[in-house]
C-alpha positions, 0 to 999 in steps of 0.5 A: 499499500502506498501513502496515496492509497492509504489516504484514499482508504482512510477518506472512504471510511471517515466518510462512511462514519467509521468511528475507531480506526487504530493506525499503526506507524512510527512516523507519527509527524509524517501522518499528522501532516498527511491527516491535516491536509485530508481533514482540510480536503474534507472540511472537518475539524482536527484535533490532536491529542497526547498525554503530555499536551492534552487536546489541541486546540481546546474547547472555549472555556475549558482549562488546559487538562492533565492530558487524562484519558478519560477526561479526553473522551469527555471532551470529544463529546463536547466538540462540534460535528464533523471532527477528526481527532488525532490521538497519540500513543493511546494503547496503554490506556486500553487496558483500563476497563473504564476507557473501554467502557467509554468508548463503547458507550460513545460510539452511537454519538460519533457516528450520528455526529460524524466524529473519528478517532484515529489512534495513532502509535507503533502499537495498533492492538484492538482490545476484545471488546472493541473488535466489532467497532474498530479497524486496524490499519498498518500505514505504509512507509514513505514511497519514492515520491515522499523520500524524493522530498526528503533527498531534496531537503538534504541536497539543500542543507548540504548546498547551504553547508558546502556552498556547492550543490550536488547535481544528480541524474535521474538514475543516481537519484533513483538508486539513492532513493531505492537504497533508502526504501523501507526506512521511515522518512526521518531515518532516510533523511538521516541517513542520506545526510550522513552518506553525502556529508563532506562529499563533492560527487556521488560514488559507490560508497554513498550507496554502500553506506546508505544500504548498511543503514538497514543492518539494524532492521534484521538485528535480533533475528537469528535466522538472517544475517546481513552482508555489507556490500564489499564486492563490485562488478569488476570483482567477477571475472567473465560470466559477461552473460549473467552480468549483463542479464543482471544489469538489465533487471536492475533497471526494472526496479527504477521508478520509470520502469514502474510508470511503465508497467514492468513487472518487478523481477522475482529472482535468479537460480544459479546452478554450477560447479563449486567455487566458480563464482556463484556466491560472489555474483549473489553479493554482486547483484545486491550491490548492483541493485543497491539493495541490502543483501541478507543471507537465509540458511535454511537449515536454521529454520527447522526445529524440533517443536511442532509448528516452530519451523513454519512460524520460523519461515512465516517470520523470515518472509515477513521480515524481508517484506518489511526491509524490501527492497532487498535481495535474499540470498539462499546459499546451497539451497540444495542442502537446506531444501533437499527432498527428504527420505520418505521414512525421515521424521522431518519429511512433512515439516519440510514439505511444508516449508518448501511449499510455503517459500514457493507459494511466497515466491509466486505471489509476493509483490514486495521488491524482494529479489531472490538468489539462490545458489546450488551445486547440484539440482539431484535433490531439489523439488521439480517445482522450485526450477518452474519458471514463474518462481525464478526469472531465470535459471543459469548455469556457471561453468568452469572459466574459459581462457579469457575468464581465467586470465581475468580472474587471475588479473583481479587476485594479483590486483587485490593483493598489490600485485601488477598483473602486467608484471607477470605472464597471465596469459601463459598461467591462464593456459596452463589452468584449463579446468580450474575454478575461480576459487582454485585460481585465487588459492594458486595466487594466495599460495604462491604469495605464501610460499615466496614470503616463506622464502624471504623474496618477492612472488615470481612467476615461478611461484605462481606456476609451482602453486598451480603444479601442486593444486589438484583441481575439483574438475580431476578429483570429481571429474564424473560428477562435474561431467554429469552436472554439465551435461544436465545443464547443457540444454536446460539452463542459460549459460552464464558465460556466452559460448565463444568469442567468435559467436560474439564477434559474429553477433556484433558483426550482424548488429553493425550490419544492421545499424548500417541498413537502418542508417537511412531510416526516419528517426524514431518516435519519441518515447512518450509516443511509443509507449502510448501506441502500445497502449501504456497510457499512464507511462506515456502521460508521465513521460510526456510531461517529463519531456516538456515540463510545463504542460497545459491540459489543451496540450495534453489532448491535442498531442495524444488525440492520434492515439486515443479519443481525448475529447468528451464530456468529462472534466477535472475538478478540485475534490475539495470544491467540485466548483473550481474546475481545472478543465472540461471536455476531456474523454472518460479514459483520459480524464481517469488516467490524469486523476489517478497520476495526480492522486498518486503523486506521479504528477502534479498540478501547478497554478498557471496563467490564463494567458497561456491557454489564451496563447493556444487558443484554448479556454473553456466557457467558464469565468477564470479564477485569479487565486483559490478562495479560502471557502467553496465558491457558489458557481462553476469557475476555471482555475488556470493550471498546467501539469508538472513532474515535480511538486511546487515548493509553496503549492496549495494541498488542495491541488494534490486531489482532484476529482472527476466531474461531468459538466457541460461547457 
């Protein structure tokens, strides 16, 4: 649920005369501001109560009280009709029978006088006596739009302090916001301020610092292990096919992808020979996504107490959704989720665990990217490898010559040795059948041997270490052969088949580009989206490209792709007589109202001259400014659409409604 969806739900419940709403959140300040705007929109009074300050504002002729809960409930009955009451941290007093009885006695009067009590706090436990009168709602954490406002404030403060503004590209801004998703607005603001403190540019270390802020979210859990993001793409030798695939999936988590309705990737299954970089790739994927990496050892879920194993699984999955977006890493999944012996006592338990996990993989909507690694699939249930659970099944094979060369260069460089001082080509040629881990072992062993002899490492040390190491492809040759044969036609290869194939494909692509050189320029992205029926994404992209957009310009631009003219219009929800535009088709009016409500587009005040210059003005008298009270007759308020909110914008412009009104 997004913030806007939560407000829409609250609006409908308040108008339907729900009297007791228990709202669970740690973000008291943010939701007080949101509900203040909602009260203004609904033309309802708002009273805020806490044990320390009492009710604010007070009734006339009422002395400031001590904040006693029973005294406050008595005051609620004295306030006029059409009021909302924002009640902070009331849960400790819901154990008092007098308080519960008073709330039950008040219920009919609250309904008759259109009053709603909003109990806000980190606990939203409803007493048994109020179960039929109250509704509990878990309020969402801030989304990308809300966190965008926090980022802007942090950048403004940084510019003031350092006298230099950091200019961020859309991609960098998107990555920063993704890194702090799952935090409260205040937590995100502090994390962003700390990560850019004293910096003149945004680099990878900033994202690593932001992701580490989520470590505390898994503290106290014995089932999950948080990993700091140390490795980057440059630390993986080869596996170009897998790295390209992961980079593409990282783009699918962007704001632009969501606007175009691109589904969120679910995960990837990495099968391969031991020591060939599967676990390293999992850590790199988290760095690429700018998500926290959390490892689950499936064996830790098992418990001897009946039902405890299943409970552990539910707690883990709920926690992952809480800290999302995140990467859930299941290392060597075949050991934790392998099929069990039919005579084994834990058969039924393991079956339920696997079934619960696979159901969650199929149905979860939180941005949790699952990476499972395995050295064998012989004991895994077939349904785990079915498409729909994982987006792709990759086979990570033993490195080829080019990859072995890259791996050796990486491990020499990481330890301070210059690869150009060694014959890396020769060593790569002599290590056919060696895994990445074994190549690392060759470098480490050569360093230790040379140090023990009191000299620096030479080429001979590397070759001696290579001779002394017997690779797994020799000691376990039969099993590795079987695995490679099984994966040959069942998995996508993490490494392109050969450099020759890549060259041929590159030549083919280049030839196609040469042929297409004389073709006319491609249509703008917004038009391509509109052509494919992606109206919401097309509208957002159109406004992003043009910045200041009048409603009539939208109608004209999109008229070639759908019916844009009709009998509907847009008006302020707080005052339907304040008309923003008329003559819209139902489809276009609905799309614009939803995008504005979802804070993907924003309404800004504009001059009527803009529309006069375009030759498009409605047959309504124009308003120069919004009146404080409702107006008696329909009037036109000139406005335009932009991609960003106004710094001094009126909150009434954030909520519009569709109307049907003849010009």
